[in-house]
KEKOLGU-79718 format. One record per residue (C-alpha): x, y, z; residue number from 0; residue in three letters. Coordinates in Angstrom, 1 decimal. Each point is the difference from the previous one (the first is absolute). Example, Ala and Ser with C-alpha at 12.3 -4.5 7.8 and 13.67 -1.06 7.14 Angstrom:
2
[node [12.3 -4.5 7.8] 0 'ALA'] [node [1.4 3.4 -0.7] 1 'SER'] 
REM end
This chain:
272
[node [19.2 23.8 -14.9] 0 'MET'] [node [2.5 -2.7 0.2] 1 'LYS'] [node [0.5 -3.6 1.6] 2 'LYS'] [node [1.5 -0.3 3.1] 3 'LEU'] [node [1.4 -3.5 0.6] 4 'PHE'] [node [0.9 -1.0 3.5] 5 'VAL'] [node [2.4 -3.0 0.1] 6 'LEU'] [node [2.6 -0.4 2.3] 7 'ALA'] [node [-1.4 2.1 2.9] 8 'SER'] [node [-2.7 -2.1 0.0] 9 'MET'] [node [1.6 -3.3 0.8] 10 'LEU'] [node [-0.5 0.1 3.7] 11 'LEU'] [node [-3.8 1.1 -0.5] 12 'MET'] [node [-0.1 -3.3 -2.2] 13 'THR'] [node [1.0 -2.0 2.6] 14 'LEU'] [node [-2.5 1.1 2.3] 15 'VAL'] [node [-3.2 -0.8 -2.3] 16 'ALA'] [node [-0.3 -3.9 -0.7] 17 'THR'] [node [-1.9 -1.3 -2.5] 18 'ALA'] [node [-3.4 -0.5 1.1] 19 'GLN'] [node [-1.5 -3.1 -1.3] 20 'GLU'] [node [-3.8 -0.8 -0.2] 21 'LYS'] [node [-1.9 -0.7 3.1] 22 'THR'] [node [-1.2 -3.4 -0.1] 23 'VAL'] [node [-3.9 -0.4 0.9] 24 'VAL'] [node [-2.1 -3.1 0.1] 25 'CYS'] [node [-4.0 0.3 -0.9] 26 'ILE'] [node [-2.4 -2.4 1.9] 27 'ASP'] [node [-3.3 -1.4 -1.0] 28 'ASN'] [node [-2.8 2.7 0.5] 29 'PHE'] [node [-2.8 -0.3 2.1] 30 'LYS'] [node [-3.6 0.4 -1.1] 31 'ASN'] [node [-2.4 1.9 2.4] 32 'ASN'] [node [-2.4 0.8 -3.1] 33 'SER'] [node [-3.0 -1.7 -1.4] 34 'SER'] [node [1.9 -0.4 -3.4] 35 'MET'] [node [1.5 -3.4 -1.0] 36 'SER'] [node [3.7 -1.1 0.8] 37 'ASP'] [node [0.7 0.4 -3.7] 38 'ILE'] [node [-0.6 3.6 0.3] 39 'THR'] [node [2.9 0.2 2.9] 40 'VAL'] [node [2.2 -1.8 -2.1] 41 'LYS'] [node [-0.3 2.4 -2.7] 42 'ASN'] [node [0.4 3.1 2.4] 43 'LEU'] [node [3.2 -1.8 1.3] 44 'ARG'] [node [1.4 -0.7 -3.6] 45 'ASN'] [node [-0.7 4.0 -1.0] 46 'GLU'] [node [1.9 0.9 2.9] 47 'ILE'] [node [2.8 -2.2 -0.3] 48 'MET'] [node [0.2 0.9 -3.5] 49 'GLN'] [node [0.0 4.1 0.9] 50 'GLY'] [node [3.1 -0.8 2.7] 51 'ILE'] [node [1.7 -2.0 -2.7] 52 'ILE'] [node [0.0 3.0 -2.6] 53 'ALA'] [node [1.1 2.6 2.3] 54 'LYS'] [node [3.4 -2.2 0.0] 55 'LYS'] [node [0.8 1.3 3.8] 56 'ARG'] [node [-0.4 -3.1 1.6] 57 'LEU'] [node [1.0 -3.7 0.1] 58 'ASP'] [node [-3.5 -1.5 0.2] 59 'LEU'] [node [-0.4 -3.6 1.0] 60 'LYS'] [node [-3.6 -1.9 -0.1] 61 'ASP'] [node [-0.6 -2.2 3.1] 62 'VAL'] [node [-1.9 -2.6 -2.2] 63 'THR'] [node [3.4 -0.9 -2.0] 64 'THR'] [node [2.4 0.1 3.2] 65 'MET'] [node [-0.8 -3.8 1.0] 66 'GLY'] [node [-1.4 -1.3 3.2] 67 'ASN'] [node [-0.1 3.0 2.3] 68 'LEU'] [node [-1.2 -0.1 3.7] 69 'PRO'] [node [-3.7 1.5 0.5] 70 'THR'] [node [0.6 1.0 3.2] 71 'ASP'] [node [0.7 4.0 -0.3] 72 'LYS'] [node [3.0 0.2 2.3] 73 'SER'] [node [1.5 -3.1 -1.6] 74 'GLU'] [node [-0.6 1.2 -3.4] 75 'LEU'] [node [1.8 3.1 0.5] 76 'LEU'] [node [3.2 -1.8 1.5] 77 'LYS'] [node [-0.2 -2.2 -3.0] 78 'ALA'] [node [-0.2 3.2 -2.3] 79 'LEU'] [node [2.8 1.9 1.7] 80 'LYS'] [node [2.1 -3.5 -0.5] 81 'SER'] [node [-0.5 0.5 -3.6] 82 'GLN'] [node [1.0 3.8 0.1] 83 'GLU'] [node [-3.5 1.2 -0.5] 84 'VAL'] [node [0.0 3.6 1.8] 85 'GLU'] [node [-4.1 0.6 -0.3] 86 'TYR'] [node [-3.2 -2.1 -0.2] 87 'LEU'] [node [-2.9 1.6 -1.7] 88 'ILE'] [node [-3.3 -1.1 0.9] 89 'GLU'] [node [-3.2 1.1 -1.6] 90 'GLY'] [node [-3.7 -0.2 0.7] 91 'THR'] [node [-3.1 0.6 -2.5] 92 'LEU'] [node [-2.2 1.5 2.6] 93 'ASN'] [node [-3.2 1.0 -2.5] 94 'SER'] [node [-0.6 0.8 -3.5] 95 'ILE'] [node [-3.3 2.1 -0.4] 96 'ASP'] [node [-1.6 -0.2 -3.5] 97 'GLN'] [node [-3.1 2.2 -1.4] 98 'LYS'] [node [-1.3 1.2 -3.4] 99 'LYS'] [node [1.3 3.5 -1.0] 100 'HIS'] [node [-2.7 3.0 -0.4] 101 'SER'] [node [0.0 -0.5 -3.6] 102 'ASP'] [node [-1.5 -3.3 0.2] 103 'GLY'] [node [2.5 -1.5 -2.1] 104 'LYS'] [node [3.3 -0.6 1.5] 105 'SER'] [node [0.8 -1.2 3.6] 106 'TYR'] [node [2.0 1.5 2.7] 107 'ILE'] [node [2.4 -2.4 2.3] 108 'ALA'] [node [2.1 0.8 2.9] 109 'GLU'] [node [2.2 -2.0 1.8] 110 'ILE'] [node [1.4 0.2 3.5] 111 'ASN'] [node [3.1 -2.0 1.1] 112 'TYR'] [node [3.0 0.4 2.4] 113 'THR'] [node [3.5 -0.6 0.1] 114 'LEU'] [node [2.3 -0.3 2.8] 115 'THR'] [node [3.9 -0.5 -0.3] 116 'ILE'] [node [1.5 -2.1 3.0] 117 'ILE'] [node [3.6 0.2 0.8] 118 'ASP'] [node [1.2 -3.7 0.0] 119 'THR'] [node [2.7 0.8 2.6] 120 'GLU'] [node [-1.9 1.7 2.7] 121 'THR'] [node [-3.5 -1.1 -0.9] 122 'GLY'] [node [-1.1 3.5 0.2] 123 'LEU'] [node [-2.5 1.4 -2.5] 124 'THR'] [node [1.8 2.6 -2.2] 125 'LYS'] [node [-3.2 1.5 -1.2] 126 'SER'] [node [-3.9 -0.9 -0.6] 127 'SER'] [node [-1.8 1.8 -2.4] 128 'ASP'] [node [-3.6 -0.2 -1.4] 129 'THR'] [node [-0.3 0.9 -3.6] 130 'TYR'] [node [-3.1 0.6 -2.4] 131 'LYS'] [node [-0.1 -0.3 -3.9] 132 'ASP'] [node [-2.9 0.8 -2.1] 133 'SER'] [node [-1.0 -0.7 -3.5] 134 'TRP'] [node [-3.2 1.9 -1.5] 135 'TYR'] [node [-0.6 -1.7 -3.1] 136 'SER'] [node [-0.6 -3.6 -1.6] 137 'GLY'] [node [-2.6 -1.8 -1.7] 138 'SER'] [node [-0.3 -2.5 2.7] 139 'THR'] [node [0.3 0.2 3.8] 140 'ALA'] [node [2.9 -2.5 -0.3] 141 'ASP'] [node [1.9 1.9 -2.6] 142 'GLU'] [node [-0.1 3.1 2.4] 143 'SER'] [node [1.3 -2.1 2.7] 144 'VAL'] [node [3.0 -1.1 -2.0] 145 'LEU'] [node [0.7 3.4 -1.4] 146 'LYS'] [node [0.1 1.3 3.7] 147 'ALA'] [node [2.3 -2.9 1.2] 148 'ILE'] [node [2.4 1.3 -3.0] 149 'GLU'] [node [0.2 3.2 1.7] 150 'GLN'] [node [1.7 -1.4 3.2] 151 'ALA'] [node [2.7 -1.2 -2.3] 152 'ARG'] [node [0.6 3.6 -1.3] 153 'LYS'] [node [0.2 1.2 3.5] 154 'ARG'] [node [2.7 -2.1 1.1] 155 'MET'] [node [2.8 2.3 -1.2] 156 'ALA'] [node [-0.9 2.6 2.6] 157 'LYS'] [node [-0.8 -2.6 2.6] 158 'PHE'] [node [3.8 -1.5 -0.6] 159 'VAL'] [node [1.5 3.7 0.0] 160 'ASP'] [node [-2.1 0.7 3.1] 161 'ASP'] [node [1.0 -3.1 2.0] 162 'LYS'] [node [3.5 -1.1 -1.2] 163 'PHE'] [node [2.0 3.5 -0.2] 164 'LYS'] [node [3.3 -0.3 -1.2] 165 'VAL'] [node [2.9 2.4 0.7] 166 'GLU'] [node [3.5 0.9 -1.7] 167 'ALA'] [node [2.2 3.1 0.1] 168 'ILE'] [node [0.9 2.8 -3.0] 169 'ILE'] [node [3.2 -1.6 -1.2] 170 'LYS'] [node [1.1 2.6 -2.4] 171 'ALA'] [node [-1.3 3.4 -1.7] 172 'LEU'] [node [-0.5 0.0 -3.9] 173 'ASP'] [node [-1.7 2.7 -1.8] 174 'GLN'] [node [0.7 3.6 1.8] 175 'ILE'] [node [-1.8 3.2 -0.8] 176 'ASP'] [node [2.7 2.8 0.6] 177 'GLU'] [node [-2.4 2.7 -0.2] 178 'LYS'] [node [-2.2 -1.1 2.6] 179 'LYS'] [node [2.6 -2.0 1.9] 180 'GLY'] [node [-2.3 -2.8 0.1] 181 'ALA'] [node [0.8 -3.7 -1.0] 182 'VAL'] [node [-2.5 -1.3 -2.6] 183 'LYS'] [node [0.7 -3.6 0.2] 184 'THR'] [node [2.1 -2.3 2.0] 185 'CYS'] [node [0.9 -3.8 0.7] 186 'TYR'] [node [-1.5 -2.0 3.1] 187 'ILE'] [node [1.4 -3.3 1.4] 188 'SER'] [node [-2.8 -2.2 -0.7] 189 'ILE'] [node [-1.0 -1.8 -3.2] 190 'GLY'] [node [-1.4 -3.0 -1.7] 191 'SER'] [node [0.7 -2.4 3.0] 192 'ALA'] [node [-2.3 1.9 2.0] 193 'ALA'] [node [-2.8 0.0 -2.7] 194 'GLY'] [node [0.4 3.6 -0.9] 195 'ILE'] [node [-1.3 1.0 -3.3] 196 'THR'] [node [-0.4 3.1 -2.0] 197 'LYS'] [node [-2.5 2.7 1.4] 198 'GLY'] [node [0.5 -1.3 3.8] 199 'GLN'] [node [-0.2 3.2 2.2] 200 'ILE'] [node [2.6 0.9 3.1] 201 'PHE'] [node [-0.4 2.5 2.8] 202 'GLU'] [node [3.8 1.1 0.7] 203 'VAL'] [node [0.7 0.5 3.4] 204 'PHE'] [node [3.1 1.8 1.9] 205 'ALA'] [node [1.3 -0.2 3.7] 206 'ASN'] [node [-0.1 3.6 1.1] 207 'VAL'] [node [0.3 1.6 3.6] 208 'LYS'] [node [-3.3 1.4 1.4] 209 'ILE'] [node [-0.1 1.4 3.5] 210 'ALA'] [node [3.2 -2.1 0.6] 211 'GLY'] [node [-1.4 -3.1 -1.0] 212 'GLU'] [node [1.0 -2.2 -3.0] 213 'ASP'] [node [-3.2 -0.3 -2.3] 214 'VAL'] [node [-0.8 -1.5 -3.4] 215 'GLU'] [node [-1.6 3.0 -2.2] 216 'LYS'] [node [-1.5 -0.3 -3.2] 217 'LYS'] [node [1.7 2.1 -2.6] 218 'ILE'] [node [-1.3 -1.4 -3.4] 219 'GLY'] [node [-1.3 -2.5 -2.2] 220 'GLU'] [node [1.7 -2.2 -3.0] 221 'VAL'] [node [-1.6 -2.0 -2.3] 222 'LYS'] [node [1.6 -3.2 -1.7] 223 'ALA'] [node [0.7 0.8 -3.8] 224 'LYS'] [node [2.3 -3.0 -0.8] 225 'GLU'] [node [1.1 -3.2 2.0] 226 'VAL'] [node [3.7 -0.4 -0.6] 227 'MET'] [node [0.8 -2.7 1.9] 228 'SER'] [node [-0.9 -2.4 2.7] 229 'PRO'] [node [1.3 2.7 2.5] 230 'THR'] [node [0.1 3.1 -2.0] 231 'LEU'] [node [-3.4 2.2 -1.4] 232 'THR'] [node [0.2 3.2 -1.8] 233 'LEU'] [node [-2.8 2.4 1.2] 234 'CYS'] [node [-1.4 3.5 -1.1] 235 'ASP'] [node [0.0 2.4 3.0] 236 'VAL'] [node [-3.8 1.1 0.4] 237 'LYS'] [node [0.4 3.0 2.6] 238 'ASN'] [node [2.8 0.6 2.6] 239 'GLY'] [node [2.8 0.4 -2.7] 240 'GLY'] [node [1.6 2.7 2.0] 241 'GLU'] [node [-0.2 -1.5 3.4] 242 'GLU'] [node [1.3 -3.6 -1.5] 243 'ILE'] [node [3.0 1.5 -1.7] 244 'LYS'] [node [1.1 2.0 3.2] 245 'LYS'] [node [-0.4 -2.7 2.3] 246 'ASN'] [node [2.0 -2.8 -2.5] 247 'PHE'] [node [2.8 2.8 -0.3] 248 'GLU'] [node [0.2 0.5 3.6] 249 'GLY'] [node [0.4 -3.5 0.8] 250 'GLY'] [node [-3.5 -0.7 1.3] 251 'VAL'] [node [-1.1 -3.6 -0.7] 252 'THR'] [node [-3.7 0.1 -1.3] 253 'MET'] [node [-2.5 -2.6 0.3] 254 'THR'] [node [-2.6 -0.9 -2.6] 255 'VAL'] [node [-2.9 -1.9 0.9] 256 'VAL'] [node [-2.5 -1.4 -2.5] 257 'SER'] [node [-3.6 1.2 -0.1] 258 'ARG'] [node [-3.4 -1.1 -2.0] 259 'ALA'] [node [-0.5 2.2 -3.4] 260 'THR'] [node [-3.3 2.0 0.2] 261 'LYS'] [node [-2.5 -0.7 -2.4] 262 'ASP'] [node [-1.7 2.5 -2.5] 263 'ALA'] [node [-2.4 1.0 2.9] 264 'LEU'] [node [2.7 0.5 2.4] 265 'GLY'] [node [-1.2 -2.8 2.2] 266 'LEU'] [node [2.6 -2.9 -0.6] 267 'GLY'] [node [-2.3 -2.3 -1.1] 268 'GLY'] [node [-0.9 -0.9 3.4] 269 'LEU'] [node [-3.4 0.1 1.0] 270 'PHE'] [node [-0.7 -1.5 3.4] 271 'LYS'] 
REM end
């Protein structure tokens, strides 16, 4: 086993991959379609904001701190676009269900809410999904609601990964298993400038010809091991080491695309 450092041969590829900066998004005030107080809606919004900030992927702005913005939807989007905001996140608390647990002592609370992402340039909806988060214990009904809302914050890591993917290229190979002819670690052309952190998973794609057509084929996965700079991350190769090595040495540009990390149950922490 030895390290293979690719430097001069990668200069042209470095020029191809520019530094990817954080996407700028703004979170709007949430609507309340539930029977709960507006304080509950504000708590939900705050938890969601904290979850997005913790992911470090996005540059999050709060509509309530951006001065006098227009109330008309189309004018609001124009105003946000003029301030370099790319997407507006809208939220609606649809309902909160509360009931006593079967043990007769604790409470069950389930919150139902919708998050909608709108492109400020086109005015088109990027996505709109409804989520449910629950909590199955609490000494009071109010406590169970607060705990359920906290689950929304934890969901945001996967929400960001699902809705705001980032791309880069494999920039250089690092450790090689010579016996297996497979790469064990490699460098990708993205880093802290795009909010990449240790543990981020990337799917690896190579451009191949199938039936005479150029297509992007998934050939493996890598996992961020150490963020080296704003535009460089060292990754462990989870699978596809042989294909990655072969394509790299053959001069094939390989794209890496972020994906969400699955939870212990393999469900990615997302329950709709």
